[in-house]
N, C-alpha and C positions, 0 to 999 in steps of 0.2 A: 451518442444518440440519447442515452438515458439522461445525461446532464442537460442536454438541450431541451428535452421534453419537460423536465422538471424546472427549467429556468435557473439552474444552479451552476457553480463552477465545476471544473474538472481538473484533476491532477493525475497523470499516468504513473504507473509503477514500471520500472525497468528491470530486466533480468540480466545477470551475468555481464556487468561492466559495459552495457550499452551507453553510448554518449548521452550525457545528461548535464547540460550547463547549469550553474548556480549552486546554491547551498544544498547539500544532500546528506542523507543518512542511509546506511546500508546494514544488512545483516544476512547471514546464511540461514536457510531453512533447515529443518530436520531432514533426514534422508527420506526420499519419497519411495514409492513402491518399485521404482526401477533401480534403487540404490544410489540415486544422485541427490546432490544438494544444489539449491539455486541461491545465488546472491541476488537479493532484491534491494532496489534503491528507490527512495522517494525524494521529491524536492521538499525538504523540511521547511523551506521558507514559504511554501504554499499554505501552511497551516498556522493558525493563531491560537494562543491559549484560550480555552473556553469555547472555541468554535465547535459546532457539531458537524460530524463527517459521516456520510453514508458510504460504506464500502461495498462496491459491486464486484463480486468475484465471478469471473467467467472461466477460471481455471478448472474448477470442479475435479480436483484430484482427491487428496485426503484432508484438505483443509489447512495443511501446514503453511501454505503460502499466504492465505488470507489471514491466518492467526499472526504470522510474522509481520505483515503489513499493518495490522491493527496495533501491534506493539509499537512499531515505528511511529505511527501517527500519534498514539497516546504519549510517547516520549516528547513530542513537540508541545504538549499541553492541550491539544485538541481532544475532543471526546468522540469516540466511535460509537454510533448508534447501534443498538442491537434489538432484536425482536424478542 
């Protein structure tokens, strides 16, 4: 919905080995408040070097998941916008 309203592309993030065809990058988060880690996966081929990316986080836990996704996106050469 946010991407459609802004007229921009969208690339989802998957948790814990959900099916995700194509070139991917994954990483484990730090342990959350429940004592669990999440494996987060992005489609690395959705991001281009120098591209600006807005990360919309609807998880609202301790921020570890958003921070990990930002690192994965940055590794592709894209730049995560911050406020």
